Backbone as numpy.savetxt, mean C-alpha at the origin, in Angstrom:
# Nx Ny Nz CAx CAy CAz Cx Cy Cz
-19.83 -0.05 -13.70 -19.90 1.41 -12.41 -19.16 2.41 -13.36
-18.98 3.52 -12.91 -18.14 4.61 -13.21 -17.63 5.07 -12.18
-16.34 5.89 -12.68 -15.39 6.13 -11.14 -15.11 7.79 -11.72
-14.88 8.57 -10.83 -14.10 9.98 -11.13 -12.79 9.64 -10.74
-11.98 10.11 -11.84 -10.87 10.04 -11.15 -9.67 11.59 -11.03
-9.37 11.74 -9.98 -8.63 12.86 -9.89 -7.60 12.45 -9.53
-6.54 13.78 -10.51 -5.19 13.55 -10.63 -4.56 15.20 -10.44
-3.32 15.08 -10.00 -2.22 15.86 -10.02 -0.93 15.76 -10.11
-0.07 16.39 -11.21 1.34 16.33 -10.97 2.03 17.16 -10.37
2.56 16.82 -9.34 3.24 17.43 -8.31 4.95 17.11 -7.72
5.37 18.15 -7.02 6.87 17.20 -6.77 6.65 16.67 -5.84
8.06 15.56 -5.55 7.77 14.69 -4.26 7.08 15.23 -3.07
7.94 16.29 -2.65 7.38 16.74 -1.13 6.27 17.07 -1.14
5.35 17.38 -2.43 4.24 17.97 -2.39 3.14 17.03 -2.07
3.31 15.69 -3.11 2.57 14.46 -2.73 1.92 14.20 -1.78
2.73 13.50 -0.26 2.26 13.14 0.49 0.85 14.33 1.29
1.27 15.30 1.45 0.48 16.31 1.50 -0.78 16.37 1.04
-0.93 16.02 -0.48 -1.84 16.36 -1.41 -2.62 14.83 -0.86
-2.27 13.42 -0.76 -2.59 12.10 -0.64 -3.42 12.45 1.07
-2.62 13.13 1.61 -3.28 13.31 3.18 -5.04 13.82 2.91
-4.83 15.17 2.22 -6.39 15.83 2.03 -7.11 14.79 1.46
-6.53 13.97 0.14 -7.62 13.07 -0.55 -8.44 12.06 0.34
-7.68 11.40 0.91 -7.74 10.52 2.09 -8.85 10.74 3.15
-9.20 11.93 3.29 -10.59 11.89 4.33 -11.50 12.07 3.58
-11.81 11.99 2.01 -12.57 12.41 1.27 -12.71 10.88 0.51
-11.81 10.13 -0.10 -11.87 9.17 -0.73 -11.42 7.86 0.24
-12.79 7.05 -0.11 -12.85 5.61 0.71 -11.92 4.47 -0.48
-11.78 4.84 -1.69 -10.92 3.64 -2.34 -9.47 3.85 -2.62
-9.01 4.38 -1.78 -7.35 4.60 -1.94 -6.78 5.56 -2.84
-5.38 5.88 -2.60 -4.55 6.98 -3.09 -3.74 5.93 -3.70
-3.06 6.27 -5.01 -2.14 6.03 -5.58 -0.83 7.31 -5.73
0.24 6.74 -5.64 1.23 7.74 -6.16 1.94 7.32 -7.10
2.20 7.60 -7.94 2.88 7.42 -8.93 4.11 8.06 -9.88
5.02 7.00 -10.48 6.09 8.31 -10.99 5.54 8.82 -12.46
6.09 9.73 -12.53 5.70 10.72 -13.62 6.41 10.08 -15.35
6.35 10.58 -16.33 6.86 10.05 -17.40 8.63 9.59 -17.54
8.79 10.62 -16.64 10.52 10.54 -16.51 10.96 9.72 -15.66
10.37 9.48 -14.59 10.55 8.23 -13.66 10.36 8.99 -12.20
11.05 8.45 -10.95 10.44 8.63 -10.00 11.33 9.97 -9.71
12.96 10.03 -10.06 13.86 11.19 -9.40 14.01 11.96 -10.83
13.17 12.22 -11.39 13.16 13.35 -12.62 11.83 13.81 -13.12
11.50 14.90 -12.45 10.34 15.88 -12.46 8.82 15.56 -11.58
7.83 15.44 -11.92 6.74 15.48 -10.81 6.55 13.92 -11.00
5.39 13.63 -9.64 4.73 12.34 -9.57 3.36 12.89 -9.34
2.45 11.20 -9.89 1.11 11.92 -10.39 0.41 11.36 -8.92
-0.18 11.94 -8.48 -1.08 11.41 -7.32 -2.60 11.35 -8.08
-3.25 10.14 -7.51 -4.55 9.95 -8.04 -5.25 9.42 -7.06
-6.59 9.48 -7.20 -7.48 8.88 -6.29 -8.70 8.75 -7.31
-9.76 7.80 -6.42 -10.92 7.35 -7.69 -12.15 7.66 -6.45
-12.98 8.40 -6.59 -14.37 8.15 -6.32 -15.56 7.81 -7.04
-16.52 7.00 -6.35 -17.50 6.13 -7.48 -18.51 7.16 -7.59
-19.23 7.25 -8.98 -19.69 8.31 -9.66 -21.41 7.89 -9.17
-21.58 8.03 -7.91 -23.14 7.99 -7.27 -23.26 9.19 -6.87
-24.69 9.11 -6.25 -25.51 10.53 -5.82 -24.96 11.12 -4.84
-23.71 10.72 -4.43 -22.91 11.66 -3.35 -21.69 12.88 -4.21
-21.14 11.90 -5.46 -20.26 12.87 -6.21 -20.11 13.96 -5.87
-21.46 14.42 -6.21 -21.12 16.48 -6.34 -20.67 16.87 -5.21
-21.22 16.25 -4.58 -20.95 16.94 -2.82 -19.77 16.47 -2.76
-18.69 15.41 -2.99 -17.66 14.89 -2.61 -16.73 15.88 -3.85
-16.84 15.55 -4.69 -15.96 16.56 -5.67 -15.66 17.98 -5.14
-16.85 18.74 -4.78 -16.77 19.66 -4.07 -16.36 20.21 -2.66
-16.34 19.19 -1.95 -15.36 18.86 -0.97 -13.83 18.77 -0.87
-13.62 18.23 -2.12 -12.27 17.81 -2.24 -11.22 19.30 -2.95
-12.40 19.81 -3.90 -11.67 21.33 -4.19 -11.79 22.17 -3.53
-12.38 22.30 -2.30 -12.57 23.53 -1.48 -11.19 22.63 -0.88
-10.94 21.38 -0.18 -9.69 21.41 0.69 -8.35 21.32 -0.06
-8.14 21.11 -1.24 -7.11 21.18 -2.48 -6.97 22.87 -2.35
-7.92 23.47 -2.65 -8.10 24.83 -2.67 -7.25 25.28 -1.48
-7.42 25.43 -0.23 -6.85 25.40 1.22 -5.48 25.18 1.36
-5.33 23.75 1.03 -3.93 23.16 0.39 -2.89 24.29 -0.01
-3.77 24.62 -0.87 -3.03 25.65 -2.37 -2.41 27.34 -1.95
-3.08 27.52 -0.53 -2.89 28.48 0.14 -1.48 28.47 1.11
-1.63 27.29 1.07 -0.04 27.11 1.79 0.94 26.48 1.29
0.90 25.79 -0.01 2.06 25.50 -0.86 1.59 25.58 -2.20
1.93 26.13 -3.05 1.54 26.17 -4.81 1.22 24.64 -5.28
-0.17 24.60 -5.42 -0.22 23.22 -6.04 -1.01 23.02 -7.50
-1.14 22.47 -8.32 -1.56 22.86 -9.34 -3.12 22.55 -9.32
-4.17 22.90 -10.42 -5.58 22.81 -10.45 -5.62 21.00 -10.72
-6.69 20.32 -10.20 -6.98 19.10 -10.38 -7.33 18.72 -11.46
-6.90 17.63 -12.24 -7.69 17.40 -13.07 -8.74 16.11 -12.73
-9.86 16.41 -13.52 -11.10 14.93 -12.86 -11.30 14.27 -14.31
-11.47 13.12 -14.45 -12.14 12.48 -15.54 -12.67 11.25 -15.13
-13.74 10.66 -15.99 -14.85 9.95 -15.94 -14.16 8.68 -16.10
-14.53 7.50 -15.49 -13.64 6.17 -16.18 -14.82 5.42 -15.58
-15.09 4.29 -16.94 -15.72 3.08 -16.39 -14.62 2.05 -15.98
-15.38 1.10 -14.93 -14.72 0.37 -14.48 -13.52 -0.45 -14.98
-14.56 -1.11 -16.42 -13.70 -1.81 -17.28 -12.40 -1.05 -17.66
-12.84 0.41 -18.30 -11.57 1.34 -18.59 -10.28 1.37 -17.62
-10.99 1.52 -16.39 -10.06 1.52 -15.41 -8.42 0.14 -15.57
-9.23 -0.87 -15.50 -9.06 -2.10 -15.34 -7.82 -2.32 -16.72
-8.31 -1.78 -17.94 -7.58 -1.89 -19.27 -6.24 -1.31 -18.99
-6.69 0.22 -18.03 -5.24 0.99 -18.10 -4.14 0.22 -17.55
-4.78 -0.44 -16.30 -3.83 -1.15 -15.65 -2.71 -2.37 -16.37
-4.06 -3.17 -17.22 -3.37 -4.32 -17.89 -2.14 -3.62 -18.70
-2.01 -2.34 -19.07 -1.17 -2.07 -20.35 0.16 -1.72 -19.43
-0.34 -0.99 -18.42 1.27 -1.20 -17.47 1.70 -2.24 -16.86
1.17 -3.31 -16.66 1.62 -4.50 -16.09 2.54 -5.79 -16.87
3.58 -6.34 -16.20 3.94 -7.12 -16.61 4.57 -8.16 -15.67
5.01 -9.40 -16.05 5.79 -9.97 -15.12 6.78 -10.05 -14.22
6.65 -9.38 -13.04 7.77 -8.68 -12.69 8.64 -9.92 -11.55
10.22 -9.77 -11.78 11.17 -10.69 -10.71 11.20 -9.44 -9.65
10.98 -9.81 -8.41 10.91 -9.13 -7.30 12.08 -9.97 -6.23
13.60 -9.27 -5.78 14.08 -9.97 -4.61 14.85 -11.76 -5.12
14.78 -12.21 -4.63 15.71 -13.52 -4.83 14.67 -14.55 -5.42
13.54 -14.52 -5.01 12.81 -15.74 -5.57 10.82 -15.42 -6.23
10.73 -14.38 -5.97 9.40 -13.91 -6.08 9.09 -13.42 -7.43
7.66 -13.47 -8.01 7.18 -13.49 -9.32 5.96 -13.26 -9.35
5.97 -11.74 -9.66 4.74 -11.48 -9.48 3.79 -11.16 -11.12
2.76 -12.21 -11.28 2.31 -12.69 -12.31 1.27 -12.10 -12.71
0.78 -11.08 -13.24 -0.73 -10.58 -14.13 -1.35 -11.84 -14.24
-2.68 -11.90 -13.69 -3.54 -13.27 -13.94 -3.77 -13.37 -15.83
-3.86 -12.57 -16.79 -4.19 -12.32 -17.99 -2.61 -12.82 -18.37
-1.93 -13.01 -17.73 -0.09 -13.62 -18.94 0.16 -14.83 -18.33
0.69 -15.45 -19.67 1.64 -16.50 -19.18 2.94 -16.30 -18.81
3.25 -17.51 -17.52 4.71 -17.26 -17.00 5.26 -18.86 -17.31
6.18 -19.21 -17.47 6.49 -20.78 -17.20 7.56 -20.57 -15.69
7.36 -20.81 -14.57 8.19 -21.08 -13.66 9.47 -21.36 -13.71
10.86 -20.97 -13.37 11.93 -21.42 -13.36 12.15 -21.74 -11.84
12.98 -22.89 -11.94 13.34 -23.56 -10.37 13.37 -22.82 -9.33
12.99 -22.71 -8.34 12.62 -21.73 -7.19 11.96 -20.64 -6.78
11.16 -20.21 -8.18 10.36 -19.35 -8.09 8.96 -19.38 -7.40
9.07 -18.61 -6.69 7.63 -18.39 -5.56 6.60 -17.05 -6.79
5.73 -18.06 -7.17 4.79 -17.00 -8.19 3.60 -16.54 -7.46
3.33 -15.31 -7.52 2.06 -15.11 -7.19 1.49 -14.22 -8.26
0.05 -15.03 -8.63 -0.83 -14.05 -9.42 -1.63 -13.24 -8.83
-1.52 -11.89 -9.72 -2.35 -11.03 -9.14 -3.52 -10.48 -10.43
-4.51 -10.36 -9.56 -5.13 -9.29 -10.22 -5.98 -7.87 -9.39
-5.49 -6.92 -9.59 -5.16 -5.62 -8.73 -7.12 -5.41 -8.68
-7.46 -5.21 -10.01 -9.11 -4.68 -9.85 -8.85 -3.36 -9.57
-10.07 -3.03 -8.99 -10.01 -1.53 -8.53 -9.34 -1.39 -6.93
-8.61 -2.38 -6.45 -7.64 -2.41 -5.13 -5.93 -1.68 -5.68
-5.75 -1.07 -4.81 -4.36 -0.80 -5.02 -2.98 -2.04 -4.76
-1.86 -2.05 -5.23 -0.95 -2.85 -5.05 -0.84 -3.94 -6.08
0.24 -3.16 -7.05 0.77 -4.25 -7.91 2.08 -4.78 -8.46
2.79 -3.97 -7.48 4.22 -4.66 -7.18 5.14 -3.58 -8.05
4.29 -2.29 -8.85 5.08 -1.64 -9.84 5.53 -0.75 -8.61
5.18 -0.14 -7.79 5.67 0.99 -7.07 7.11 0.46 -5.96
7.86 1.34 -5.84 9.03 1.19 -5.07 8.93 1.02 -3.78
7.72 1.59 -2.72 7.18 0.83 -1.42 6.92 -0.67 -1.52
6.15 -1.02 -2.49 5.74 -2.35 -2.54 7.09 -3.60 -2.83
7.41 -2.99 -3.81 8.65 -3.67 -3.77 9.47 -3.97 -2.87
10.27 -3.00 -2.15 10.76 -2.85 -0.83 10.06 -3.79 0.29
8.72 -3.92 0.45 8.34 -4.72 1.22 8.05 -6.00 0.72
8.30 -6.01 -0.29 8.13 -7.80 -0.59 9.52 -8.18 -0.34
10.28 -7.53 -0.70 12.05 -7.74 -0.52 12.25 -7.86 1.16
11.85 -7.22 1.83 11.92 -7.62 3.18 11.01 -8.92 3.89
10.20 -8.74 3.13 8.87 -10.32 3.64 10.00 -11.46 3.30
10.62 -11.23 1.86 11.31 -12.84 1.57 12.62 -12.79 2.57
13.26 -11.59 2.82 13.95 -11.91 4.05 13.96 -12.13 5.44
12.57 -11.76 6.00 12.07 -11.97 7.10 11.34 -13.16 7.56
10.42 -13.16 6.47 9.46 -14.45 6.89 9.83 -16.02 7.52
9.63 -16.28 8.24 10.01 -17.52 8.59 8.97 -18.42 8.50
8.73 -20.11 8.52 7.81 -21.17 8.69 7.10 -20.61 9.65
5.71 -20.53 9.67 4.85 -20.80 10.90 4.93 -19.33 11.68
5.27 -18.27 10.90 5.23 -16.78 11.19 3.68 -16.53 11.37
3.52 -15.54 12.42 2.28 -15.07 12.23 2.18 -13.54 11.43
1.53 -12.95 10.73 1.85 -11.93 9.74 0.64 -10.93 10.07
0.81 -9.49 9.96 0.12 -9.05 9.77 0.09 -8.07 8.77
-1.07 -7.50 7.83 -0.59 -6.72 6.82 -1.83 -5.78 6.50
-1.72 -4.47 7.20 -2.18 -3.40 7.47 -2.31 -2.48 6.07
-3.67 -2.30 5.69 -3.41 -1.52 4.60 -3.25 -2.58 3.28
-3.93 -3.73 3.06 -3.39 -5.06 2.09 -3.93 -4.38 0.64
-4.69 -3.54 0.33 -4.92 -3.50 -1.35 -5.35 -4.49 -1.69
-4.74 -4.96 -3.15 -4.76 -6.38 -3.44 -4.18 -7.53 -2.93
-3.95 -7.41 -1.61 -3.50 -8.67 -1.09 -2.07 -9.08 -1.33
-1.08 -8.62 -2.29 -0.18 -8.75 -2.42 0.98 -9.07 -1.58
1.03 -8.46 -0.75 1.64 -8.53 0.90 1.24 -9.90 1.17
0.06 -9.92 1.90 -0.38 -10.80 2.48 0.05 -12.28 1.79
-0.35 -12.07 0.65 -0.27 -13.46 -0.29 1.14 -13.82 -0.35
2.30 -12.87 -0.85 3.49 -13.23 -0.42 4.29 -14.12 0.96
3.74 -13.37 1.97 3.84 -13.68 3.32 3.30 -15.47 3.49
2.12 -15.60 2.41 1.65 -17.25 2.93 2.61 -17.84 2.04
3.01 -17.69 0.73 3.64 -18.21 0.38 5.00 -18.67 0.27
5.48 -17.34 1.69 6.75 -17.52 2.05 6.69 -18.59 3.25
5.53 -18.99 3.56 5.55 -19.75 4.85 5.03 -19.69 6.26
4.41 -18.36 5.91 3.88 -17.92 7.26 2.89 -18.77 7.54
2.41 -19.16 8.75 1.54 -20.02 9.31 -0.13 -19.02 9.60
0.19 -18.15 9.50 -1.25 -17.09 9.76 -0.97 -16.09 9.19
-1.72 -15.21 8.32 -1.85 -14.21 7.79 -3.26 -13.29 8.37
-3.39 -12.16 8.69 -4.11 -11.31 8.66 -4.08 -10.25 7.59
-5.07 -10.03 7.32 -4.89 -8.72 5.98 -5.94 -7.55 6.39
-5.43 -6.37 6.34 -7.18 -5.49 6.73 -6.50 -4.50 5.74
-7.76 -4.03 5.38 -8.09 -2.96 4.70 -9.41 -2.26 4.98
-9.94 -0.86 4.96 -10.73 -0.21 5.40 -11.65 0.22 3.84
-10.73 -0.57 2.81 -11.88 -0.09 1.44 -12.52 -1.56 1.44
-13.59 -1.62 1.21 -14.42 -2.71 0.95 -14.00 -3.51 -0.51
-13.72 -2.63 -1.63 -13.28 -3.10 -2.45 -11.79 -4.01 -2.77
-10.93 -3.26 -1.65 -9.71 -4.15 -1.39 -9.79 -5.76 -1.12
-10.81 -5.27 0.02 -10.84 -6.72 0.77 -11.78 -7.76 0.06
-12.57 -7.71 -0.94 -12.89 -8.49 -2.06 -11.90 -9.28 -2.90
-11.25 -7.83 -3.25 -9.84 -8.30 -4.31 -8.93 -9.07 -3.68
-8.63 -8.62 -2.39 -7.81 -9.48 -1.49 -8.03 -10.51 -1.61
-9.75 -11.14 -1.29 -10.00 -12.47 -0.83 -9.68 -13.12 -1.95
-10.33 -12.66 -3.33 -10.40 -13.44 -4.38 -8.68 -13.85 -5.18
-7.76 -12.89 -4.55 -6.77 -13.11 -4.87 -5.82 -14.39 -3.62
-6.35 -14.03 -2.92 -5.98 -15.54 -2.13 -6.32 -16.52 -2.33
-7.94 -16.58 -2.92 -8.39 -18.08 -3.32 -7.51 -18.60 -4.68
-7.37 -17.41 -5.82 -6.72 -17.96 -6.90 -5.28 -18.10 -6.38
-4.69 -17.88 -5.56 -3.49 -18.37 -5.24 -2.91 -19.61 -4.12
-4.12 -20.06 -3.83 -4.38 -21.19 -3.12 -4.05 -20.86 -1.78
-4.21 -19.57 -1.24 -3.48 -19.49 0.35 -4.83 -19.21 0.96
-5.87 -19.24 0.59 -7.13 -18.64 1.45 -7.66 -19.82 2.84
-6.53 -20.50 3.33 -6.53 -20.78 4.41 -5.80 -20.20 4.95
-4.72 -19.44 4.97 -3.70 -19.15 5.76 -4.05 -17.66 5.55
-4.88 -17.14 4.73 -4.65 -15.28 4.56 -6.56 -15.08 5.21
-6.35 -14.40 6.30 -7.88 -13.89 6.31 -7.90 -12.45 6.23
-9.09 -11.88 5.35 -9.04 -10.85 5.13 -10.25 -10.06 5.86
-9.93 -9.01 6.15 -11.03 -8.39 7.06 -11.00 -6.94 6.79
-12.76 -6.32 6.91 -12.32 -5.11 6.32 -12.63 -4.29 7.66
-11.47 -3.26 7.94 -11.12 -2.18 8.94 -9.64 -1.98 8.77
-9.13 -1.49 9.99 -7.55 -0.89 10.42 -7.49 -1.59 11.13
-6.37 -0.83 11.92 -5.81 -1.14 13.07 -6.51 -1.84 14.58
-7.49 -1.32 14.46 -8.73 -1.62 15.78 -9.24 -2.67 15.46
-9.24 -3.59 13.78 -9.59 -4.98 14.00 -8.58 -5.94 14.03
-7.22 -5.57 14.17 -6.08 -6.56 14.50 -5.79 -6.43 16.07
-6.38 -7.35 16.92 -6.85 -7.22 18.10 -5.26 -8.09 18.85
-4.75 -8.97 17.79 -3.79 -9.60 18.42 -2.50 -9.33 18.38
-1.51 -9.87 18.46 -0.13 -9.43 18.10 0.78 -10.27 17.41
1.38 -10.09 16.43 2.23 -10.80 15.21 3.50 -10.90 15.41
4.29 -11.68 14.95 6.14 -11.89 14.63 6.18 -11.09 13.55
5.40 -10.61 12.33 5.92 -9.48 11.51 4.65 -8.68 11.54
4.70 -7.50 11.19 3.65 -6.38 10.73 4.20 -5.53 9.62
3.43 -5.61 8.61 3.69 -4.67 7.31 2.55 -3.66 7.18
3.21 -2.54 7.18 2.21 -1.57 6.88 2.86 -0.65 5.89
2.23 -1.12 4.33 3.00 -0.19 3.08 1.75 0.56 3.09
1.64 2.18 3.75 0.44 3.18 3.71 1.02 4.67 3.61
0.35 5.80 3.92 0.74 6.65 3.81 1.86 7.05 5.40
2.95 7.72 5.53 3.58 8.18 6.47 2.43 8.69 7.49
1.86 9.59 7.24 1.03 10.33 8.22 0.02 9.11 9.00
-0.39 8.10 8.19 -1.17 6.97 8.85 -0.32 6.33 9.60
0.65 6.04 9.11 1.74 5.26 10.34 2.22 5.76 11.45
2.33 7.43 11.27 2.24 7.93 12.69 1.06 8.01 13.39
0.08 7.93 12.88 -1.47 8.12 13.08 -1.35 6.81 14.24
-1.43 5.51 13.75 -1.29 4.10 14.02 -0.39 4.18 15.01
0.89 4.51 15.32 2.03 4.61 15.77 1.57 5.00 17.29
0.57 6.40 17.74 0.13 6.72 18.60 -1.39 6.00 19.02
-1.91 4.89 18.23 -3.10 4.49 18.97 -2.73 2.43 18.91
-1.57 2.92 19.19 -1.01 1.40 19.87 -0.15 0.41 18.50
0.44 0.96 17.58 0.81 -0.11 17.04 1.99 -1.11 17.04
2.61 -0.36 18.38 3.66 -1.34 18.83 3.46 -2.39 19.66
1.96 -2.51 20.19 1.32 -3.63 20.60 1.04 -4.70 19.80
0.90 -4.44 18.30 0.82 -5.43 17.57 1.94 -6.51 17.02
2.93 -5.86 17.59 4.29 -6.47 17.01 4.45 -7.05 18.48
4.93 -8.44 18.44 5.38 -9.46 19.45 6.40 -9.20 20.02
6.99 -9.36 21.29 8.19 -9.14 21.71 9.25 -9.51 20.84
10.02 -9.08 20.25 11.30 -9.80 19.50 10.52 -9.52 17.72
9.78 -8.99 17.38 9.19 -8.99 16.41 9.34 -7.97 15.90
9.02 -7.84 14.43 9.30 -6.68 13.52 8.59 -5.99 12.62
8.38 -4.48 12.76 7.66 -4.12 11.59 7.95 -3.43 10.43
7.41 -3.73 9.37 8.28 -3.21 7.88 7.25 -2.18 7.90
8.08 -0.68 8.03 7.01 0.26 7.01 7.26 0.75 6.10
6.42 1.17 5.03 6.46 1.75 3.60 5.63 2.77 3.32
5.74 3.16 2.39 5.03 4.41 1.70 5.42 5.66 2.40
6.63 5.73 2.77 6.98 7.16 3.45 8.45 7.90 2.54
7.69 8.84 1.97 8.59 9.47 1.11 9.91 10.37 1.81
11.08 10.45 0.83 11.97 10.92 1.64 11.58 12.21 2.17
12.47 12.43 3.83 12.19 13.93 4.55 11.06 13.64 5.14
10.29 12.47 5.43 9.56 11.93 6.37 9.48 11.11 7.26
10.71 10.60 6.92 11.34 9.46 7.85 11.24 9.46 9.65
12.00 10.91 9.68 12.61 11.27 10.84 10.97 11.14 11.86
10.17 12.03 11.41 8.73 11.90 12.06 8.27 10.54 12.54
8.30 9.41 11.06 7.57 8.40 11.50 8.80 7.65 12.57
9.63 7.32 12.18 10.69 6.82 13.22 10.57 7.21 14.96
10.13 9.10 15.14 10.45 9.45 16.57 8.79 8.58 16.79
7.85 8.52 15.94 6.40 8.35 16.47 6.91 6.65 16.93
7.09 5.86 16.22 7.53 4.62 16.26 8.55 3.91 17.73
9.54 4.88 18.01 10.07 4.59 18.89 9.43 5.45 20.24
8.44 5.94 20.13 7.68 6.69 21.33 6.44 5.83 21.51
6.28 4.85 20.49 5.21 3.86 20.79 5.84 2.48 21.60
7.25 2.57 21.23 7.80 1.20 22.04 8.87 0.44 21.19
8.83 1.05 19.66 9.75 0.14 18.85 11.05 0.67 18.49
12.26 0.27 18.22 13.17 0.67 18.05 13.71 0.23 16.42
14.03 1.30 15.82 14.54 1.59 14.42 16.23 0.50 14.13
15.86 -0.77 13.55 16.81 -1.83 13.25 17.47 -1.45 11.88
16.60 -0.97 11.04 17.37 -0.52 9.22 16.51 0.46 8.66
17.22 1.02 7.59 16.41 2.16 7.24 16.89 1.84 5.56
15.77 1.75 4.94 16.42 1.46 3.50 15.46 2.68 2.74
16.27 2.54 1.53 15.85 3.70 0.26 15.84 2.88 -0.76
15.07 3.39 -2.17 14.88 2.84 -3.14 14.22 4.49 -4.11
14.75 5.06 -4.50 14.82 6.62 -5.22 14.13 7.51 -4.13
13.33 7.76 -4.24 12.84 9.17 -2.97 11.82 8.18 -1.89
12.06 6.95 -1.82 10.70 6.35 -0.95 12.00 5.41 0.00
11.38 5.73 1.55 11.99 4.75 2.39 11.38 3.85 3.24
11.87 2.95 3.53 11.40 1.58 4.08 12.22 1.10 5.69
11.17 1.22 6.77 11.69 1.43 7.78 11.44 -0.36 8.79
12.35 -0.60 9.22 12.57 -1.99 9.98 12.62 -1.39 11.23
11.71 -1.83 12.47 11.71 -1.37 13.41 11.10 -2.83 13.86
12.00 -2.86 15.24 11.43 -4.13 16.38 11.35 -3.88 17.47
10.70 -4.55 18.20 9.95 -4.66 19.50 11.14 -5.17 20.30
11.64 -4.67 21.42 12.70 -5.73 22.14 11.56 -7.22 22.81
12.86 -8.00 23.37 12.30 -9.14 23.89 11.56 -8.74 25.12
């Protein structure tokens, strides 16, 4: 299958607005990546992928029109379009990935690379496929560190916007008793299921297609590594009710400068900010629900 890649190189403060616009038209996820000079030096890259099917011409036209309208509010560059075969996309990712050590004990091992675990290592084998969530992004790394600190044996965990399943699998490997992973992208659901099996946690991790509405229960820990605007929307739709009394929300995917809006939305929903962390231009919020 072929995909149309849409990419724009923009300043950090513009990236979230563009990702928000693209999210209306792109069902297969948005990626915000560091530019060639790193997160804090120069533009970042916003990428999205559309399936090259019979709907592609109409979808591309809608995206171009939406970005044009956004450009009337703030200057943005002309998007770049290129067609990729699925295998080419996968090979591009493989070139970028290596074995990564995150936190005290977590190790992310791409499935095609060999690694000999050291004592105490918790190794997660990962094949992102066409789903997002490789461990490269600062928001994913902050969330993994938070999970390593917060997950206790037997906990119930919810992963909203699970992508490749990296956070859900990490929670299971860290001792969670039950993990629900949710994503509105069918490709991400399939990839996360496959990665759960590859890591032997398929009995602990249940992956479903959907969003907040599909998570009907409450959980000791909720992870939401998604866009700031989506977290605000979920807060308005009852995100706090998914956090058990005394439980905690780990919210990432938030660019610096957007945290105030997110915190206000979470607090209106019934959560209290416990801690704010920052890596480069990205923010991670830890918010608790009172006992």
